[in-house]
C-alpha positions as CSV (number, residue, x, y, z in Angstrom):
1,X,198.7,57.2,68.5
2,X,197.4,58.0,65.1
3,X,194.5,60.5,64.4
4,X,191.7,58.6,62.8
5,X,189.6,60.8,60.4
6,X,186.1,59.6,60.1
7,X,184.9,58.8,56.6
8,X,182.7,61.4,55.0
9,X,179.4,59.7,53.5
10,X,179.5,60.1,49.8
11,X,178.0,63.2,48.2
12,X,175.2,63.1,45.3
13,X,176.3,65.1,42.1
14,X,174.6,68.6,42.0
15,X,171.9,68.6,39.6
16,X,171.8,71.3,36.7
17,X,168.6,72.7,35.6
18,X,168.5,74.1,32.3
19,X,168.4,77.9,32.6
20,X,166.1,78.6,29.1
21,X,162.9,77.2,30.6
22,X,163.3,79.0,33.7
23,X,163.8,82.3,31.8
24,X,161.0,81.6,29.7
25,X,158.6,80.7,32.6
26,X,159.7,83.9,34.6
27,X,159.0,85.9,31.5
28,X,155.7,84.5,31.0
29,X,154.8,85.5,34.6
30,X,156.2,88.9,34.3
31,X,154.2,89.4,31.2
32,X,151.1,88.0,32.4
33,X,150.9,89.6,35.9
34,X,152.9,92.9,35.2
35,X,152.5,94.0,31.8
36,X,148.9,92.7,31.4
37,X,148.6,92.7,27.6
38,X,144.6,92.6,27.7
39,X,141.6,94.5,29.2
40,X,138.1,93.5,30.3
41,X,135.5,96.1,29.6
42,X,132.6,95.8,32.1
43,X,128.9,95.7,31.2
44,X,127.4,98.9,30.4
45,X,130.7,100.4,29.6
46,X,132.9,101.2,26.4
47,X,136.6,101.3,26.5
48,X,138.7,104.0,24.9
49,X,142.4,103.0,24.1
50,X,145.4,105.6,24.5
51,X,149.0,104.9,23.4
52,X,151.6,107.6,24.3
53,X,149.0,110.4,24.2
54,X,147.2,109.3,21.0
55,X,143.4,108.1,21.3
56,X,142.3,105.4,19.2
57,X,138.8,106.4,17.9
58,X,137.6,102.9,17.8
59,X,135.8,102.1,21.0
60,X,136.1,98.7,22.9
61,X,132.8,97.1,23.4
62,X,132.0,95.2,26.9
63,X,134.3,92.0,27.0
64,X,137.7,90.8,26.6
65,X,140.2,92.7,24.4
66,X,144.1,92.4,23.8
67,X,146.1,95.3,23.9
68,X,149.5,96.6,23.6
69,X,150.9,96.4,27.4
70,X,151.8,100.1,27.4
71,X,148.3,101.3,26.2
72,X,146.1,102.9,28.5
73,X,142.2,102.0,28.4
74,X,139.5,104.4,29.8
75,X,136.2,103.0,30.7
76,X,133.3,105.1,30.0
77,X,130.0,104.4,31.8
78,X,127.3,104.4,29.2
79,X,124.2,103.6,31.4
80,X,121.7,106.4,32.4
81,X,123.2,108.8,34.9
82,X,121.3,111.6,36.8
83,X,122.7,115.0,37.7
84,X,121.0,117.1,40.7
85,X,121.8,120.9,40.3
86,X,120.7,123.0,43.4
87,X,120.3,126.6,44.2
88,X,120.6,127.8,40.6
89,X,119.8,131.6,40.6
90,X,117.6,132.6,37.7
91,X,116.7,136.1,37.1
92,X,113.3,137.0,35.4
93,X,112.4,140.3,33.6
94,X,111.6,142.1,36.6
95,X,115.0,141.6,37.7
96,X,114.2,139.2,40.8
97,X,116.1,136.2,41.2
98,X,114.5,132.9,41.5
99,X,116.3,129.7,43.2
100,X,115.8,126.7,41.0
101,X,116.6,122.7,41.9
102,X,116.6,120.5,38.7
103,X,117.3,116.9,37.7
104,X,118.9,115.9,34.4
105,X,119.1,112.3,33.1
106,X,122.0,111.8,30.7
107,X,124.5,109.4,29.6
108,X,127.7,109.0,27.2
109,X,127.2,108.3,23.5
110,X,128.9,104.8,23.2
111,X,129.8,105.7,19.7
112,X,131.5,109.0,20.5
113,X,133.3,108.2,23.8
114,X,136.8,108.3,21.9
115,X,135.7,112.0,20.5
116,X,134.7,113.0,24.3
117,X,137.9,111.9,25.7
118,X,139.7,113.9,23.0
119,X,137.8,117.2,23.8
120,X,137.0,116.9,27.4
121,X,138.7,114.1,29.1
122,X,137.4,111.7,31.5
123,X,133.5,111.3,32.4
124,X,133.9,113.5,35.4
125,X,135.4,116.2,33.3
126,X,132.8,115.7,30.5
127,X,130.2,116.4,33.0
128,X,131.7,119.3,35.0
129,X,132.8,121.2,31.8
130,X,130.4,120.3,29.2
131,X,127.0,119.1,31.0
132,X,126.6,121.5,34.1
133,X,127.8,124.8,32.6
134,X,125.4,124.2,29.7
135,X,122.4,123.5,32.0
136,X,122.9,126.6,34.2
137,X,123.4,129.0,31.0
138,X,120.3,127.6,29.3
139,X,118.2,127.9,32.4
140,X,119.0,131.4,33.0
141,X,118.2,132.0,29.4
142,X,114.9,130.5,29.6
143,X,114.0,132.7,32.6
144,X,114.7,135.8,30.6
145,X,111.5,135.1,28.8
146,X,109.5,135.1,32.0
147,X,108.1,138.5,32.7
148,X,107.5,138.2,36.4
149,X,109.1,135.8,38.9
150,X,105.9,134.5,40.3
151,X,104.9,133.2,36.9
152,X,107.5,130.6,37.4
153,X,105.1,128.6,39.5
154,X,102.6,128.4,36.5
155,X,102.8,124.8,35.1
156,X,102.7,125.7,31.5
157,X,105.8,128.2,32.0
158,X,107.7,125.2,33.8
159,X,106.8,122.8,31.0
160,X,107.8,125.5,28.4
161,X,111.3,125.9,30.2
162,X,111.9,122.1,30.5
163,X,111.5,121.5,26.9
164,X,113.4,124.6,25.6
165,X,116.3,123.5,27.9
166,X,116.0,119.8,26.5
167,X,116.0,120.9,23.0
168,X,118.9,123.2,23.4
169,X,121.0,120.5,25.2
170,X,120.7,118.4,22.1
171,X,123.8,120.1,20.9
172,X,125.9,118.2,23.3
173,X,125.5,115.1,21.3
174,X,128.4,116.0,19.1
175,X,130.5,116.1,22.3
176,X,129.5,112.6,23.2
177,X,126.5,113.5,25.6
178,X,122.9,112.2,25.4
179,X,120.5,114.3,27.6
180,X,117.2,112.7,27.9
181,X,115.0,114.3,30.4
182,X,115.1,117.8,32.4
183,X,112.9,118.0,35.3
184,X,112.3,121.2,37.5
185,X,111.9,119.9,41.2
186,X,111.9,122.8,43.4
187,X,111.3,126.6,42.7
188,X,111.9,129.2,45.7
189,X,110.9,132.6,44.9
190,X,112.4,135.7,46.5
191,X,111.0,136.5,49.7
192,X,109.1,139.6,48.9
193,X,107.5,137.7,45.9
194,X,106.6,134.5,47.9
195,X,105.0,136.5,50.6
196,X,102.9,138.3,47.8
197,X,102.2,135.0,46.1
198,X,101.0,133.5,49.4
199,X,98.6,136.5,50.0
200,X,97.3,136.2,46.5
201,X,96.8,132.5,47.0
202,X,95.0,133.1,50.1
203,X,92.7,135.8,48.5
204,X,91.9,133.5,45.6
205,X,91.0,130.6,48.0
206,X,88.8,132.8,49.9
207,X,87.1,134.0,46.7
208,X,86.7,130.4,45.8
209,X,85.2,129.8,49.2
210,X,82.6,132.8,48.7
211,X,82.0,131.6,45.2
212,X,81.3,128.0,46.3
213,X,79.1,129.5,49.1
214,X,77.1,131.7,46.7
215,X,76.8,128.8,44.3
216,X,75.3,126.7,47.1
217,X,72.7,129.6,48.1
218,X,71.9,129.9,44.3
219,X,71.4,126.2,44.1
220,X,69.1,126.2,47.1
221,X,67.2,129.2,46.0
222,X,66.6,127.5,42.4
223,X,65.7,124.5,44.3
224,X,63.0,126.7,46.3
225,X,61.8,128.3,43.3
226,X,61.4,125.0,41.3
227,X,59.6,123.6,44.4
228,X,57.3,126.5,44.4
229,X,56.8,126.4,40.7
230,X,55.9,122.6,41.1
231,X,53.4,123.5,43.9
232,X,52.0,126.3,41.8
233,X,51.4,124.0,38.8
234,X,50.1,121.4,41.2
235,X,47.5,124.0,42.5
236,X,46.7,124.9,39.1
237,X,46.2,121.4,38.2
238,X,44.0,120.9,41.0
239,X,41.9,124.1,40.4
240,X,41.4,123.0,36.9
241,X,40.2,119.7,38.1
242,X,37.9,121.3,40.5
243,X,36.6,123.5,37.8
244,X,36.2,120.7,35.6
245,X,34.2,118.7,38.0
246,X,32.0,121.7,38.9
247,X,31.4,122.4,35.2
248,X,30.4,118.8,35.0
249,X,28.1,119.0,37.9
250,X,26.6,122.2,36.7
251,X,26.2,120.7,33.3
252,X,24.6,117.8,34.9
253,X,22.1,120.0,37.0
254,X,21.3,122.0,33.9
255,X,20.6,119.0,31.8
256,X,18.4,117.6,34.6
257,X,16.5,121.0,34.8
258,X,16.1,121.3,31.1
259,X,14.8,117.9,31.0
260,X,12.5,118.4,33.9
261,X,11.2,121.7,32.1
262,X,10.9,119.8,28.9
263,X,9.0,117.1,30.6
264,X,6.8,119.8,32.4
265,X,6.3,121.3,29.0
266,X,5.3,118.3,27.2
267,X,3.1,117.3,30.2
268,X,1.3,120.8,30.4
269,X,0.7,120.6,26.5
270,X,-0.7,117.0,27.0
271,X,-3.0,118.3,29.7
272,X,-4.0,121.5,27.7
273,X,-5.2,119.1,24.9
274,X,-6.9,116.4,27.0
275,X,-9.3,117.7,29.9
276,X,-9.8,114.1,31.1
277,X,-6.2,114.0,31.8
278,X,-6.1,117.0,33.7
279,X,-9.1,115.9,36.0
280,X,-7.1,112.6,36.5
281,X,-4.2,114.6,37.6
282,X,-6.3,116.7,39.9
283,X,-7.7,113.6,41.5
284,X,-4.2,112.2,42.0
285,X,-3.2,115.4,43.7
286,X,-6.6,115.5,46.0
287,X,-5.9,114.4,49.5
288,X,-9.5,113.4,50.2
289,X,-10.6,116.8,52.1
290,X,-13.6,118.5,50.6
291,X,-13.2,122.3,50.7
292,X,-15.5,124.1,53.0
293,X,-15.5,127.4,51.3
294,X,-15.5,128.5,47.7
295,X,-14.5,132.0,47.0
296,X,-16.4,133.7,44.3
297,X,-17.1,137.2,43.2
298,X,-19.7,137.7,45.7
299,X,-19.6,136.8,49.4
300,X,-18.3,133.4,50.4
301,X,-20.4,130.4,49.8
302,X,-20.5,127.7,52.4
303,X,-20.2,124.2,51.2
304,X,-21.7,121.2,52.9
305,X,-19.1,119.1,54.8
306,X,-19.4,115.7,53.7
307,X,-17.6,114.5,56.6
308,X,-20.5,115.8,58.7
309,X,-23.2,114.2,56.4
310,X,-21.7,110.9,57.0
311,X,-22.1,111.4,60.9
């Protein structure tokens, strides 16, 4: 019996892809995803390129930029930043050390980021090697101008120190740093000084309370004096009014008496000149009763009672 070999199905001829296009495609993929010949600088930053240790002094603005694949790009944040320093010991002229906490607002100068990278390094090194040591040194220098530690609490001393430190920090601009504000937030005096300041403050407050009480007493006394003065003036005014009324009444009485005397004088003169008028006045005064006795130089002379005769 013969072995029968099954027939094999016909095979399709192998497809041969061209190699050059594949190489180009894989090369582009490698170039795009591994070499990355571009960079994107975020908003609020500037980029500084460095090639094999050489820094390009032309900063990259925010946005898309092409670069050589082997170039490094360092991004510097140019927005406002806050630096808090705590427990900075500052001696005064009395050899006592006071502890300060302060805040500094600063930022990187966008036009000098490359110089900052060359001289100081990345932004963290810029802060730790340039900004912080300068602030500490200048704060201590400012404290040397203060005679006593308790004077640090005086507002004008704090303002003077802040202004002096801010002005001196402007020298850091050439290193790529812009300092915008220096603010003293907390001052902690030595224990013995703080206790003395507290006692002095309490004494000042007690003196102010006593002064306020004295002022209130003085004001009350002044009010009483003013009231008494007003009452005195009112009494004087009333007395003047009474005197004026009395004078007016006296004048009225005097005037009436003078008028009456003048009338009597005139009447007397008239009576003296006219006997008939005198008799008329006597008759007007007579009450109808006839005198019984008329006194003379000798003995009394009886008169006849006219009323008896009429009976």
